[in-house]
C-alpha positions, 0 to 999 in steps of 0.5 A: 283426554283419551284418544277415543275422546279426541276422535269423538270430538270430530264426529260432526265432521265425519258425519259431514264427510260421510254425507258428501261421500254418500251423495257422490255415490248416489243417483242424484250425483250420477246424473250431474255434469262435471260443472254441476258436481264442481259447484256442489262440492265447492259448497259442501267442501267449504262447509266440511272445512268449517266444521273441521275447524269448529270441531278443532276449536271445541276440542281446544276449549274442552282441553283448556286448563284453568290457570292459577294466576293471570295478571295484566301488564300493570300486575293486576290479577284476574280473580274470577274465571268464567266460560265465554264465547266469541264469533270468528269470521274465517275463510271457511265461514263463521265459527264460535270460539269458546274459551275461559275469560279471566275477569276483574270488575272495572278491568278488561277481560283476559283470554289466554287461549286467544293468544294461543290462537293469535285471534284478531282484535276484530271479528274477521280472521287473519286469513280474511284480512290477508285476502282483503289486503291482496284483492284490495291492492289489485283493484277496486274495493267492489272487485275485491268483494267479488274476488273474496266471494269467488275465492272462499264464498264469504260475503263482506261489505265494501267498508269491511274490505277497506278496513281490513286492508288498512289494518293489514298495512299498519306494520309497513314502516316497522317491517322495512326498519328490520328488513334485510336488503338484497345483497349487492356488490360494492361496485354496483351503483346505489340509485335513489329517486323520487317523484310525485303523483296526484290522487283525487281525494275526498274534500276532508282528505285534502291538504289545508292549502288545497282544500282552501283553494278548492273552496275558493275556486269557481267554474265558468261552466257548471258541467266542465272546466274551462281552459286554465281552471283546476278542480283543486281536488288532488293530494300529492302521493310521494313515491320513492325508489332505491335500486342497484345498477351494475355500471355500463359505460356509454357515450353520447352517440350510444344514447342518441343511437348514432353509432355506425354499428348499432349492434356494438352499442352497449345496453343500458344499465339494468336495475336490480333489487328494486325497492319502492315506497309511497305515501299520501300522508307523509310529505316529500321530505319524509318519503326521501328520509325513508329512501335514505334509510333504505339506502343506508341499510344497503350500504351501511359503511358507505362504500358504494357510489350513490346517485340521485335521479331527479326531474329537476324539482328544486324542493326535491333537490334541496331535500336530497342535499339536506339528507346527504349533508346531515348523514355525511354522504356524498350523493351525485345528483343527476337530472333525468335526461328525458326531461332535458329532451322535452325542453329541447323539443319544446324549444325546437317549435320556436324555430321550426314549423310543426312536423318539420324533419329539421327539428328532429336533427336540431334536437339530436344535435343539441341533446348530444352537446348536452350529453357532452357537458355543454349545456351552457353553450346550448343555452347561449345558442338557443337565446342567440338564435331566438334573438337573431330570428327576431321571434316575438315574445309568444314564439320564443317563450319555450326557447327561453324556458329551455335556455333558462332550464339548462342554465339553472340546472347545469350543475346537475347535468354532468352527463359526461361523468355519468356516462363514463362511470356507467351511471343511469341518466333516466328516471324510468324506474320512478316514473314506472313506479308512479304509474304502477303504485298510484295511477293504475290503482288510485286513478280508477274512474270515479274513485275518491279516496279517504286519507287512510284508505289511500295510504294503506293501498299504496303501502300494500301495492309497494309490498307486492311490487317489492316481492315482500308481501308474504314475508311482511304478512308473517311479520304483521302476524307476529306484531299482531300477537304482540299488540293484541296479546303479549302486551296485555300480560305481566312481563309480556308473557302469556300465562301457561298451565303448570 
């Protein structure tokens, strides 16, 4: 096609541009305020961009050459060639894509030109899918609708936004299976952690046991739950984290703020290279498997110290140990010190009246002993004091719980080693992840989640939190090209004109 013909292909766009320029130079625009000009130019500018895209697509259609041979992945050739057209909703508006269709009776049509454009399988462009993924992961689907309309003027239904967000998240696992982790020193501690957070689900998305409990449950009151009653409407989302820590040695007095010179107290170890994952579909064992996969990508030669921070859940600890054993790894399991403090505070109210300042001193003394590796001694002392004070069963309940917890978890309370070697002893990273990935988005008032919608949003929020969304979306586009186009042709190669 000559340069003149190419230029003529954009005559409609030029006419649109000249119309805008003429309006700006005219009397109508001269009397407008700047905000009125902004609104008008926003609308006219979008239409100009849509027109430019349409003219470009029309030019490509005019330049498309007929191919001598087109065959599908089974080697079946397409012998009939006809013009065809499809609609494409883009960030600028709806356009028509004209291209050649290669047909054969009882077989799906092939469109090699679609591969060159990497057109999506559905009607909405990858640009709209990108917007839907970003906005739906930030706030409600209603808010995402509004944000898309404000950003590009395109109106989308709530279900469309949710469907596009789901489609955008499908390559999460494949992306991280090939993703290069951030560099870290062999001296840095490799920390893994996991936890769970419930999401209110629609009845059809509950796990079987929860759904059965929900069906069997009944409330004493119609308008609210009574004490001890549960709605049985949540499904647990499992959250996992992997991060690096530069070791910082500390003492029990540093932790309990008992130094004479607070300015000399070392700061807590700072996390870097944080990676998060979350799933409401996979169970805890599967999420922990993904966590170990990521950790091994960071330390394939197993040269670093591995520490697992947990909240004391027995199944969680057993799963971590099983993973470590199956991979021949040495992993030091530590229980979050904050959980220990909570047990000690609960025990304190067995011995002290509420708000008694002596309780604070007692908790600090016992916590320091635990940090010194004397958890069993503390447990014995708690039981002995409860017996000596002749506490009744209800009053000593929390004291016995604390003593039992310290006794049963003593193996995972090796804080002297952790502090000496500079390891972290608190699960703030994973608790913050549960709040950010799950609660802040999934726990919006009135939200009831379907399984696949919830899973997609968790994946997208994890990508955003990890700082990987842009890299992921480029990977996703390449995967889409493979799925929708390359995989459909013989030898997975897009036919080209000779």
